[in-house]
N, C-alpha and C positions, 0 to 999 in steps of 0.2 A: 563577382567572377563571369556569371552572366554575358554584362558588356563586353571583359575583354576577352571570352571569348568569341562568341558576337565580332569581334569587334575584328583577332588575327583572320578568320574565320574567313571577313568581305576583308584582309590586307593579303592573302595571300593568296587572294581573281585578282589580283591586279596585276601590269604587264607594264613593260616597262615604258609604255607611253604615257598609259594610263600616271604613271607616280610625275612622267613630265607634264599631261595634266593639271597635277596635284601642285604641281610646283610652279604650274602660275599663275593660275586660283589666285595662290599665296600671295605672289610680288602679282595680281594687277589688286587684291586688297590694298598691301602696302600700297605703291601707288593712291589709290584710291582715296586714301589718310595721310599719305602725307603731302593730299592735292593743296589744303591748304598755308602750307610751305611755301612750292613754287609756282610761280604766275605764271609757269609755259605750262604746266597740269592741269593749273587750274580750270583754262581757256577749253581744254575738253575732255573736262569731269564726265560727263556723261557721257561722251565712249567706253574707257574704259568703267563707266559705272554698264554700261550695253559690255559690254566683252564677260567683264567679271560673270555677272547671269548669266549670259550664255554658257559660262566654258561650267559653270556650278551647275547646271540645267546639268550637265551632262557627263561630270564626275559621277552626281546623286546619283543619276541611270545608272553608271554602271555600275557604279555603288550596289545600290537595292532589285540590278535584274538579278531571280532566279535562275540557276540551270539546271 
């Protein structure tokens, strides 16, 4: 139960832009995972991985930031 309460407190602090960031990170994760299906994405997979890591780090920073 403590983990759920912790997550709820963190989620309440997120703005609309933060939810958009979550969506972008999840979409990029799907693109990276699906890269082995499409030859076009496979060419640029490292760009997507880099973008995913950067956006994930920003999201993690915002979630862990204490106010």
